[in-house]
C-alpha positions, 0 to 999 in steps of 0.5 A: 474519458468521458467515462472517466471525467464523468466518475471523478465527483464519484472518486473524490467523494467516497473513495480519496477521502479513504486514505486519510481513514487508512492504516495501511496504504498503498500507491502505485508509481510508474517508472515509465512515461504515463504523461497521456493515460489516454494513448497508453496502450497497457497498465504499466509492469509491476518491474516499471513502477515502484509502491509507495505503502504509507502506514497512519496510526501504526508504531510496531511496524519494523521498518529496518526489518521490512527495508532488508528483507525487501530488496532495493527498497526504502524508507522516504519519510517516518512512516514511509516505506516505497518497495520494488512492483515484483515485490508487492505479495513479500511486502504484504506479508512481511507487513501483514502477517503479524497483525493478522496474528495479533489479532487472532492472539488477541480474540483467542483472548477476549473469547476465553475471558467473555 
C-alpha cells in the first residue's frame, strides 16, 4: 500500500496526461468485486472484465463492423466501443490491421516520391 501511495504523484503527473493524447485508449473494467484491492488474491480474468476502447481523432473507425465482429460488444458512445475482456486480441487485430496497412501504404508512396 505504501508503494502505491508513493507512486500516485508520478501517476498523476506522467501517466494520466497521456490518456488525452492517445488515438486509441483502452481500460479494463472488472465485473467482479474489487472494492478492496489490497485484499484481492488475484487479478480479474479476461472473462471477468470488459474492455472500454476509446478512439480520439480517428475518423475512419467502422464501429458497426467492429461491433458485429466482436460478439457481445456494444457502442457506448460515439467514440467508444465496449468489448468482453476475452476478445481483446481479436479487437486489436481488427482495429490495428487497417491502420498499420494505411501507414505502410503511405510510407511506400512517400518513399517512391522522394
